[in-house]
N, CA and C atoms as an extended XYZ file, in Angstrom:
390
Properties=species:S:1:pos:R:3:atomname:S:1:resname:S:1:resid:I:1 pbc="F F F"
N       -14.372      -24.006      -31.487 N   MET     1
C       -14.221      -23.070      -31.072 CA  MET     1
C       -13.359      -21.569      -31.848 C   MET     1
N       -13.392      -20.535      -32.180 N   LYS     2
C       -12.384      -19.969      -33.034 CA  LYS     2
C       -11.626      -18.944      -31.777 C   LYS     2
N       -10.353      -19.095      -31.587 N   SER     3
C        -9.542      -18.313      -30.930 CA  SER     3
C        -9.991      -16.943      -31.168 C   SER     3
N        -9.659      -16.075      -30.014 N   PHE     4
C        -9.366      -14.776      -29.584 CA  PHE     4
C        -8.794      -13.992      -30.742 C   PHE     4
N        -7.356      -14.256      -31.305 N   LYS     5
C        -6.740      -13.500      -32.113 CA  LYS     5
C        -7.745      -13.882      -33.725 C   LYS     5
N        -8.161      -14.812      -33.210 N   THR     6
C        -9.079      -15.180      -34.830 CA  THR     6
C       -10.304      -13.937      -35.008 C   THR     6
N       -11.353      -14.058      -33.817 N   LEU     7
C       -12.769      -13.290      -33.679 CA  LEU     7
C       -12.463      -11.717      -33.893 C   LEU     7
N       -10.882      -11.135      -33.516 N   ILE     8
C       -10.187       -9.518      -33.277 CA  ILE     8
C       -10.148       -9.721      -34.758 C   ILE     8
N        -9.270      -10.470      -35.732 N   GLU     9
C        -8.750      -10.485      -37.142 CA  GLU     9
C       -10.203      -10.205      -38.046 C   GLU     9
N       -11.613      -11.234      -38.376 N   THR    10
C       -12.262      -11.077      -38.408 CA  THR    10
C       -12.887       -9.613      -38.402 C   THR    10
N       -13.236       -9.531      -36.210 N   ALA    11
C       -14.000       -7.997      -36.391 CA  ALA    11
C       -13.433       -6.829      -37.186 C   ALA    11
N       -11.841       -7.040      -36.964 N   LYS    12
C       -11.574       -5.446      -38.024 CA  LYS    12
C       -11.652       -5.786      -39.760 C   LYS    12
N       -12.160       -6.527      -39.910 N   GLN    13
C       -12.564       -6.815      -41.401 CA  GLN    13
C       -14.071       -5.911      -41.182 C   GLN    13
N       -14.866       -5.635      -40.553 N   ARG    14
C       -16.374       -4.508      -40.349 CA  ARG    14
C       -15.853       -3.137      -39.949 C   ARG    14
N       -16.506       -2.199      -40.342 N   ASN    15
C       -16.158       -0.824      -40.531 CA  ASN    15
C       -16.747       -0.852      -38.870 C   ASN    15
N       -17.767       -1.852      -38.371 N   SER    16
C       -18.235       -1.197      -36.914 CA  SER    16
C       -17.081       -1.589      -36.127 C   SER    16
N       -16.438       -2.218      -36.187 N   TYR    17
C       -15.229       -2.234      -35.536 CA  TYR    17
C       -14.202       -0.508      -35.651 C   TYR    17
N       -14.211       -0.204      -36.907 N   TRP    18
C       -12.977        0.850      -36.976 CA  TRP    18
C       -13.921        1.982      -36.233 C   TRP    18
N       -15.738        2.272      -36.740 N   PHE    19
C       -15.999        3.261      -35.653 CA  PHE    19
C       -16.039        3.067      -34.755 C   PHE    19
N       -16.188        2.413      -34.169 N   GLU    20
C       -15.977        2.048      -32.083 CA  GLU    20
C       -15.002        2.317      -31.732 C   GLU    20
N       -13.625        1.813      -32.743 N   THR    21
C       -12.305        2.385      -32.400 CA  THR    21
C       -11.591        3.480      -32.484 C   THR    21
N       -12.519        3.956      -33.732 N   ALA    22
C       -12.223        6.158      -33.504 CA  ALA    22
C       -12.907        6.801      -32.702 C   ALA    22
N       -14.184        6.532      -32.058 N   LYS    23
C       -14.847        7.032      -30.878 CA  LYS    23
C       -14.465        6.632      -29.647 C   LYS    23
N       -13.607        5.202      -29.370 N   LEU    24
C       -12.872        5.603      -28.412 CA  LEU    24
C       -11.827        6.069      -27.563 C   LEU    24
N       -10.777        6.309      -29.194 N   ASP    25
C        -9.436        6.770      -29.234 CA  ASP    25
C        -9.945        7.758      -28.990 C   ASP    25
N       -11.191        8.496      -29.722 N   PHE    26
C       -11.914       10.094      -29.288 CA  PHE    26
C       -11.774       10.606      -27.499 C   PHE    26
N       -12.545        9.559      -27.446 N   SER    27
C       -13.017        9.536      -26.262 CA  SER    27
C       -11.797        9.484      -24.562 C   SER    27
N       -10.594        8.954      -25.372 N   ILE    28
C        -9.653        8.603      -23.962 CA  ILE    28
C        -8.849        9.727      -24.002 C   ILE    28
N        -8.506       10.159      -25.404 N   GLU    29
C        -7.838       11.506      -26.033 CA  GLU    29
C        -8.469       12.789      -24.862 C   GLU    29
N        -9.435       12.789      -25.313 N   LEU    30
C       -10.588       13.825      -24.535 CA  LEU    30
C       -10.611       13.728      -23.282 C   LEU    30
N       -10.978       12.554      -22.637 N   ASN    31
C       -10.902       12.638      -20.978 CA  ASN    31
C        -9.253       12.847      -20.587 C   ASN    31
N        -7.777       12.798      -21.386 N   ARG    32
C        -6.589       13.365      -21.300 CA  ARG    32
C        -6.683       14.544      -21.024 C   ARG    32
N        -7.080       14.738      -21.848 N   MET    33
C        -7.093       16.628      -21.855 CA  MET    33
C        -7.682       17.426      -20.766 C   MET    33
N        -9.116       16.615      -20.810 N   PHE    34
C        -9.985       17.044      -19.166 CA  PHE    34
C        -9.348       16.956      -18.302 C   PHE    34
N        -8.475       15.856      -18.188 N   LYS    35
C        -7.992       15.840      -16.728 CA  LYS    35
C        -6.890       17.223      -16.323 C   LYS    35
N        -5.973       17.012      -17.702 N   ARG    36
C        -5.413       18.175      -17.328 CA  ARG    36
C        -5.712       19.347      -17.302 C   ARG    36
N        -6.857       19.824      -17.561 N   SER    37
C        -7.179       21.275      -17.477 CA  SER    37
C        -7.647       21.495      -16.403 C   SER    37
N        -8.308       19.945      -14.845 N   GLY    38
C        -8.330       20.358      -13.418 CA  GLY    38
C        -9.893       20.934      -13.278 C   GLY    38
N       -10.814       20.400      -14.626 N   MET    39
C       -12.206       21.226      -14.751 CA  MET    39
C       -12.722       19.969      -13.902 C   MET    39
N       -14.117       20.363      -13.377 N   SER    40
C       -14.783       19.261      -12.720 CA  SER    40
C       -16.188       18.902      -14.032 C   SER    40
N       -16.921       17.745      -13.661 N   GLN    41
C       -17.338       17.320      -14.638 CA  GLN    41
C       -18.555       18.382      -15.232 C   GLN    41
N       -18.948       18.818      -13.940 N   VAL    42
C       -20.085       19.751      -14.077 CA  VAL    42
C       -19.686       21.141      -14.586 C   VAL    42
N       -18.304       21.883      -14.533 N   GLU    43
C       -17.781       22.891      -15.395 CA  GLU    43
C       -17.371       22.097      -16.449 C   GLU    43
N       -17.204       21.236      -17.031 N   PHE    44
C       -17.156       20.973      -18.589 CA  PHE    44
C       -18.508       20.944      -19.114 C   PHE    44
N       -19.650       20.431      -18.458 N   ALA    45
C       -20.797       20.699      -19.032 CA  ALA    45
C       -21.135       21.481      -19.306 C   ALA    45
N       -21.328       22.753      -18.157 N   SER    46
C       -21.298       24.000      -18.736 CA  SER    46
C       -21.095       24.820      -20.043 C   SER    46
N       -19.373       24.447      -20.117 N   LYS    47
C       -18.539       24.945      -21.014 CA  LYS    47
C       -19.581       24.446      -22.058 C   LYS    47
N       -19.664       23.442      -22.261 N   ILE    48
C       -20.210       22.905      -23.630 CA  ILE    48
C       -21.806       22.622      -23.502 C   ILE    48
N       -22.378       23.482      -22.718 N   ASP    49
C       -23.761       23.668      -22.685 CA  ASP    49
C       -24.579       22.369      -22.784 C   ASP    49
N       -24.279       21.744      -22.024 N   SER    50
C       -24.597       20.080      -21.882 CA  SER    50
C       -24.828       19.441      -20.306 C   SER    50
N       -25.365       18.560      -19.795 N   SER    51
C       -25.275       18.130      -19.039 CA  SER    51
C       -24.339       17.379      -18.596 C   SER    51
N       -24.034       17.168      -16.913 N   PRO    52
C       -22.874       15.703      -16.925 CA  PRO    52
C       -23.233       14.372      -17.116 C   PRO    52
N       -24.388       14.107      -17.053 N   ALA    53
C       -24.490       12.963      -17.854 CA  ALA    53
C       -23.995       12.674      -18.646 C   ALA    53
N       -24.159       13.387      -19.766 N   TYR    54
C       -23.711       13.403      -21.079 CA  TYR    54
C       -22.747       13.430      -21.338 C   TYR    54
N       -21.551       14.341      -20.564 N   VAL    55
C       -20.376       13.888      -20.059 CA  VAL    55
C       -19.607       12.582      -19.859 C   VAL    55
N       -20.594       11.926      -19.194 N   THR    56
C       -19.980       10.543      -18.759 CA  THR    56
C       -20.106        9.641      -19.673 C   THR    56
N       -21.308        9.865      -20.790 N   LYS    57
C       -21.673        8.942      -21.952 CA  LYS    57
C       -19.934        9.747      -23.024 C   LYS    57
N       -20.024       10.592      -22.908 N   VAL    58
C       -19.047       10.959      -23.821 CA  VAL    58
C       -17.730       10.508      -23.427 C   VAL    58
N       -17.529       10.308      -22.708 N   PHE    59
C       -16.321        9.547      -21.414 CA  PHE    59
C       -16.362        7.885      -21.607 C   PHE    59
N       -17.207        7.848      -21.955 N   ARG    60
C       -17.601        6.090      -21.861 CA  ARG    60
C       -17.086        5.900      -23.167 C   ARG    60
N       -17.869        6.656      -24.282 N   GLY    61
C       -17.293        6.529      -26.053 CA  GLY    61
C       -18.425        5.929      -26.112 C   GLY    61
N       -19.779        6.259      -25.458 N   ASP    62
C       -21.035        5.682      -25.793 CA  ASP    62
C       -22.089        6.631      -26.773 C   ASP    62
N       -20.932        7.362      -27.323 N   THR    63
C       -21.754        8.763      -28.127 CA  THR    63
C       -21.220        8.547      -30.089 C   THR    63
N       -22.302        9.181      -30.656 N   ASN    64
C       -22.027        9.032      -32.351 CA  ASN    64
C       -21.228       10.208      -32.415 C   ASN    64
N       -20.265       10.579      -32.433 N   PHE    65
C       -19.963       12.147      -32.384 CA  PHE    65
C       -20.269       12.485      -33.994 C   PHE    65
N       -20.474       13.678      -33.899 N   THR    66
C       -20.281       14.645      -35.547 CA  THR    66
C       -18.904       15.023      -35.220 C   THR    66
N       -18.479       16.031      -36.290 N   ILE    67
C       -17.173       16.480      -36.304 CA  ILE    67
C       -17.393       17.765      -35.488 C   ILE    67
N       -18.408       18.400      -35.623 N   GLU    68
C       -18.803       19.877      -34.713 CA  GLU    68
C       -18.854       19.239      -33.402 C   GLU    68
N       -19.454       18.065      -33.269 N   THR    69
C       -19.291       18.193      -31.498 CA  THR    69
C       -18.181       17.738      -31.125 C   THR    69
N       -17.191       17.068      -32.086 N   MET    70
C       -15.959       16.657      -31.459 CA  MET    70
C       -14.949       17.825      -31.695 C   MET    70
N       -15.504       19.125      -32.147 N   VAL    71
C       -14.295       20.185      -32.091 CA  VAL    71
C       -14.988       21.460      -30.927 C   VAL    71
N       -15.937       21.041      -30.511 N   LYS    72
C       -16.824       22.052      -29.683 CA  LYS    72
C       -16.073       21.270      -28.228 C   LYS    72
N       -16.159       19.785      -28.142 N   LEU    73
C       -15.457       19.408      -27.224 CA  LEU    73
C       -14.287       19.271      -26.958 C   LEU    73
N       -13.460       19.226      -27.963 N   ALA    74
C       -12.242       19.721      -28.149 CA  ALA    74
C       -11.678       20.952      -27.314 C   ALA    74
N       -12.369       21.742      -28.163 N   SER    75
C       -12.236       23.254      -27.601 CA  SER    75
C       -12.616       23.498      -26.277 C   SER    75
N       -13.220       22.754      -25.755 N   ALA    76
C       -13.842       23.111      -24.482 CA  ALA    76
C       -13.103       22.354      -23.256 C   ALA    76
N       -12.181       21.736      -23.792 N   VAL    77
C       -10.502       21.498      -22.707 CA  VAL    77
C        -9.594       21.801      -23.526 C   VAL    77
N        -9.207       23.227      -24.346 N   ASP    78
C        -8.305       23.852      -24.963 CA  ASP    78
C        -7.432       23.147      -25.766 C   ASP    78
N        -7.906       22.371      -26.797 N   GLY    79
C        -7.338       22.012      -27.610 CA  GLY    79
C        -7.903       21.400      -29.254 C   GLY    79
N        -7.211       21.152      -29.750 N   ASP    80
C        -7.875       21.262      -31.921 CA  ASP    80
C        -7.755       19.826      -31.638 C   ASP    80
N        -8.927       19.772      -32.556 N   LEU    81
C        -9.310       18.114      -33.177 CA  LEU    81
C        -8.516       18.271      -34.548 C   LEU    81
N        -7.825       17.292      -34.759 N   HIS    82
C        -7.208       16.861      -36.370 CA  HIS    82
C        -7.604       15.420      -36.839 C   HIS    82
N        -8.282       15.669      -37.762 N   ILE    83
C        -8.270       14.460      -38.351 CA  ILE    83
C        -7.271       13.793      -39.201 C   ILE    83
N        -6.428       12.776      -39.844 N   GLN    84
C        -6.076       12.425      -40.508 CA  GLN    84
C        -6.139       10.969      -40.971 C   GLN    84
N        -5.826       10.874      -42.094 N   ILE    85
C        -6.030        9.554      -43.046 CA  ILE    85
C        -4.797        8.983      -43.310 C   ILE    85
N        -4.696        7.812      -43.301 N   THR    86
C        -3.293        6.981      -43.519 CA  THR    86
C        -3.500        5.680      -43.863 C   THR    86
N        -2.795        5.044      -44.320 N   PRO    87
C        -2.807        3.489      -45.515 CA  PRO    87
C        -2.770        2.751      -43.942 C   PRO    87
N        -3.650        1.903      -44.176 N   LYS    88
C        -3.928        0.937      -42.793 CA  LYS    88
C        -3.113        0.198      -42.361 C   LYS    88
N        -2.014       -0.149      -43.280 N   ASN    89
C        -0.935       -0.852      -42.795 CA  ASN    89
C         0.303       -0.222      -41.777 C   ASN    89
N         0.146        1.414      -41.852 N   ILE    90
C         1.267        2.069      -41.402 CA  ILE    90
C         0.514        2.721      -39.633 C   ILE    90
N         0.995        2.699      -38.664 N   LYS    91
C         0.503        3.199      -37.182 CA  LYS    91
C         0.785        4.298      -36.824 C   LYS    91
N         0.431        5.158      -36.999 N   THR    92
C         0.944        7.020      -36.499 CA  THR    92
C         0.361        7.636      -35.752 C   THR    92
N         0.628        8.512      -35.013 N   LYS    93
C         0.149        9.624      -33.894 CA  LYS    93
C         1.161       10.670      -34.404 C   LYS    93
N        -0.293       11.631      -33.980 N   TRP    94
C        -0.001       13.013      -34.142 CA  TRP    94
C         0.919       13.653      -33.918 C   TRP    94
N         1.729       14.456      -34.264 N   PHE    95
C         3.008       15.263      -33.162 CA  PHE    95
C         2.944       16.601      -33.981 C   PHE    95
N         2.284       17.368      -33.114 N   LYS    96
C         2.536       18.858      -33.392 CA  LYS    96
C         3.563       19.364      -32.747 C   LYS    96
N         4.442       20.592      -33.158 N   GLU    97
C         5.212       21.202      -32.849 CA  GLU    97
C         4.981       21.924      -31.625 C   GLU    97
N         5.405       21.701      -30.596 N   LEU    98
C         5.044       22.675      -29.583 CA  LEU    98
C         5.788       23.842      -29.164 C   LEU    98
N         5.278       25.368      -29.081 N   THR    99
C         6.316       26.026      -29.241 CA  THR    99
C         5.911       26.994      -27.974 C   THR    99
N         6.946       27.496      -27.368 N   SER   100
C         6.476       28.212      -25.851 CA  SER   100
C         5.666       29.826      -26.576 C   SER   100
N         5.204       30.050      -25.983 N   LYS   101
C         4.200       31.184      -25.988 CA  LYS   101
C         5.351       32.427      -26.281 C   LYS   101
N         4.927       33.198      -26.985 N   GLY   102
C         5.527       34.393      -27.528 CA  GLY   102
C         7.006       34.144      -28.426 C   GLY   102
N         7.192       32.701      -28.922 N   SER   103
C         8.196       32.534      -29.454 CA  SER   103
C         7.966       31.963      -30.771 C   SER   103
N         8.759       32.164      -31.469 N   GLU   104
C         9.021       31.491      -32.800 CA  GLU   104
C         9.701       30.022      -32.588 C   GLU   104
N        10.220       29.498      -32.058 N   GLN   105
C        10.904       28.345      -31.487 CA  GLN   105
C        10.660       27.716      -30.537 C   GLN   105
N        10.751       26.376      -30.840 N   PRO   106
C        10.348       25.602      -29.534 CA  PRO   106
C        11.509       25.258      -28.535 C   PRO   106
N        10.740       25.038      -27.221 N   ASN   107
C        11.426       24.940      -26.335 CA  ASN   107
C        11.533       23.774      -26.264 C   ASN   107
N        12.696       23.065      -26.791 N   MET   108
C        13.025       21.686      -27.065 CA  MET   108
C        12.654       20.909      -25.470 C   MET   108
N        13.413       21.282      -24.806 N   ASP   109
C        13.681       20.751      -23.073 CA  ASP   109
C        11.958       20.591      -23.028 C   ASP   109
N        11.255       21.336      -23.000 N   GLU   110
C         9.508       21.509      -22.643 CA  GLU   110
C         8.720       20.807      -23.338 C   GLU   110
N         9.042       20.717      -25.128 N   THR   111
C         8.298       20.122      -26.184 CA  THR   111
C         8.592       18.434      -25.991 C   THR   111
N         9.970       17.959      -25.248 N   ALA   112
C         9.806       16.890      -24.715 CA  ALA   112
C         9.304       16.436      -23.661 C   ALA   112
N         9.485       16.930      -22.819 N   LYS   113
C         8.244       16.643      -21.343 CA  LYS   113
C         6.919       16.774      -21.947 C   LYS   113
N         6.527       17.794      -22.672 N   GLN   114
C         4.801       17.642      -22.980 CA  GLN   114
C         4.681       16.489      -23.632 C   GLN   114
N         5.733       16.090      -24.763 N   TRP   115
C         5.358       15.149      -25.529 CA  TRP   115
C         5.509       13.654      -24.609 C   TRP   115
N         6.164       13.616      -24.005 N   ALA   116
C         6.397       12.251      -23.134 CA  ALA   116
C         5.383       12.798      -22.430 C   ALA   116
N         4.633       13.661      -21.844 N   HIS   117
C         3.666       13.444      -20.970 CA  HIS   117
C         2.429       13.177      -22.035 C   HIS   117
N         2.023       13.621      -23.065 N   LEU   118
C         0.749       13.113      -23.614 CA  LEU   118
C         1.061       12.015      -23.890 C   LEU   118
N         2.031       11.410      -24.570 N   THR   119
C         2.079       10.120      -25.403 CA  THR   119
C         2.088        8.734      -24.096 C   THR   119
N         2.245        9.075      -22.390 N   LYS   120
C         2.652        8.470      -21.456 CA  LYS   120
C         1.397        7.301      -21.115 C   LYS   120
N         0.872        6.244      -21.334 N   LYS   121
C         0.021        5.150      -20.751 CA  LYS   121
C        -0.424        5.880      -19.522 C   LYS   121
N        -1.325        5.855      -18.932 N   PRO   122
C        -2.182        5.929      -17.581 CA  PRO   122
C        -1.095        5.233      -16.539 C   PRO   122
N        -1.058        4.052      -16.945 N   TYR   123
C        -0.377        2.891      -15.532 CA  TYR   123
C         1.419        3.388      -15.907 C   TYR   123
N         1.588        4.057      -17.198 N   GLU   124
C         3.282        4.364      -17.056 CA  GLU   124
C         3.773        5.198      -16.183 C   GLU   124
N         4.910        5.792      -15.497 N   THR   125
C         5.598        7.026      -15.017 CA  THR   125
C         7.186        7.001      -15.455 C   THR   125
N         7.461        8.121      -14.996 N   ASN   126
C         8.755        8.416      -15.293 CA  ASN   126
C         9.019        9.747      -14.817 C   ASN   126
N         9.952        9.395      -13.595 N   SER   127
C         9.899       10.546      -12.651 CA  SER   127
C        11.047       12.045      -13.061 C   SER   127
N        11.753       11.467      -14.298 N   SER   128
C        12.576       12.282      -14.434 CA  SER   128
C        12.096       13.994      -15.594 C   SER   128
N        10.799       13.351      -16.033 N   LEU   129
C         9.788       13.998      -16.200 CA  LEU   129
C         8.626       14.974      -15.844 C   LEU   129
N         8.882       14.524      -14.262 N   ALA   130
C         7.757       15.009      -13.631 CA  ALA   130
C         8.381       16.148      -13.256 C   ALA   130
């Protein structure tokens, strides 16, 4: 019987593993942005000209997204879609400089708070940034 670690390593050799990982990552990030927006699923569905059932499917990661759909979904939650290619052995996260509205210079205190909030896992809390 193969160990779980061996099964994961074997799965990572298949493109299907990486397809599903990318879809799930997108869905998780979209869900974060959706929650921050304060919209209901009905409002979100209306904004993307779709049904609440489709929205549920999107958040589960059960959709084969086109780039056009991903842009549309990101835009509906007031976000931008960024696609990157990195070497396989490097783990990266996007970091876009956050700037205050009407200002060329970033507000670093606010930037740090926003970055901490965006990168916080759902089960983590940090009362000093709240």
